[in-house]
Residue, then its C-alpha position, 0 to 999 in steps of 0.5 A: m425858568d424855561t419860560d425866561p428868554v434866552l440871554l446867551e446862546v453858544r453855537n458850535l464854538v471853536k478855539h484852536f491856538p496855533i502852534t508855530r515854528g520859526m522866528v522870521f518865516s514862521q509856519q503853523i505846525g499844529a494847534v491846541m484844540a482848547v474848545d472844539g465845537i461846544s453849544f449851550t444856552l443860558r436863560a435870563g436869571e439862570t445859573l449854568g454850571l460848567v464843570g470839568e478837570s483842569g485844562c478841559g477848556k472851561s476858562t477859555t470858553a469864559r474868555l471867548i464869551l467875554g470877547l477877550i480872545r477871538a474864536t476860531a469858529g462858531q457863534i456867540l449870541f448875546a440877546g440875539r446878537d452875534i458878538l463875534t461880528l461886533s466892532k470894538a465900539e459895539m463890543l464895549k457896549v456889550r461888555r456893560d452887560i457881561q462882567i466877570i468875577f475872577q478866580d484869584p481875589y488877590a491878583s484880580l485887584n490892583p494893589r495901588m488903588t483904593v477899594q473905592d477907585i477899584i469899584a468906581e473904575p467901570l463907572e468911569i470907563h463906561q461914563l455912567a457916573k461921576g462926582i457925588q453920584k459915583e461916590q454914592r454908587v460905590r457906597e451902595l455897592l459896598d453895602v450890597v456885598g456886605l461891606n461898610s462904606y469906610h472900607g472904600r478908603r482902604y487898599p486890597r492888602e488890608f482885606s481877607g480873601g473873602q472880603r477881596q472877592r466881595i470887592g471883586i463882585a461889587r466891581a462886577l455889579a457896578v455897571k448893572p450887568k445881565l450876565l456874570v461869568c464866574d470863573e471858579p470864584v470860590s476855589a481860592l477861598d476857605v470852605s466856610i468862606q466859600a459858602q458865604v460867597v455862594n450865598l451872596l451870589q444867590d442873594l444877588q441873583a434873586e435881587f437883580g435877576l442876574a444870569y450866571l455862567f458858573i465855572a468850577h471843578d468842584l461839583s459840590v459847590v455847583k450843586h448848591i448854585a446851578n440850575r443846569v450843569a454842563v460837563m466838559y472834557l477835553g474841549r467838548i461838552v459830554e453831558l448837559s442837563s438839569k442839576e437834579d438829573v446830573y446829580q441823581n441820574p448821571s449818564h456819561p461815564y466821565t460824569k459818574a467818575l466826577l461825582s464819585a470823587i465828591p467827599i461825603p461828610d458822614p463817614a457812615h455813608k460810603r460811595k464807590r469811587i470810580v478811579l480813572k486810569g491814565d491822564v487827560p490826553s493832549p489837546i494838541h493830538p486828541p484821540m480819535g472817536c470819543r475823546f474819553h475812550t482812553r480812560c473810559p471804564q465802559l469802553m466799546d470798539v465803536c468808541k475808538t473810531l466814531d465821534p459820539k452824537w448827542h442822545p436825549i435821555n430825558p427832556g432837557h437831558e442830553v449825553a454824547c456817549h455811544l452807550f445810549v446809541t448802542n443800547g437805544 
């Protein structure tokens, strides 16, 4: 995996949503710091899990990478090109290579379109196929995701949540992308169906060499599909490492708290639960110093004033925490 080329590189990515006052002569009075200086890489054929509590900036990061919203600062390099500098026509070509699987399989499919039309729509937008070729491609995609060809004549309302998500996956695969942004693709599904969809995504990755940015708040799901994990808190990444290191040797106090919340199926085994006090601070006025210090069980004085720098734990395992700088 380490020898595969870097497909996506995010450098110091920032997205602040302005808060304005006034109707006619509006002026900015603040900003929501949704994403505030994150960096990571994603290699071809790799799965990077982006995890954290709701509101930490995961989905905003996804929309930035997809070009659905403009970044405030930073770079997003896809196959070596900074997509933030591309024109609309150039970005349309890039969107063939970057597709998304949405969180809600009920809201993401047009109820007035048949499944065949839904899957064929990307082919028409990018002018990749028409007529018999388009129909054949739709049948191939339905087969790839485990549905039958006759399903193409039906409407989304006739399918279960798991089947609808398979349709969404087929639509994303239609233009033969290189990267799929999976924005909590199984969180709205039953547990048994979650496993089926995760297994399908793994099979598709092996067959087509896809790269996944897998966004989730459920670390038990990420454990089964990710190669590396980035833990995000209040607009910043606080720990980044291989899946094995994050789950077996978590370093940041926030990562430890998240892992302690994963349910254990065997009641004979117990895990000490780390309960974080207080709520996540507002992204409008994030705390000074380490953003996690208001809830951290290992708080030190330096955490209140200085922003922690990245510290290497092992090769490929980095953490932004004063504990390691102080002890190192």
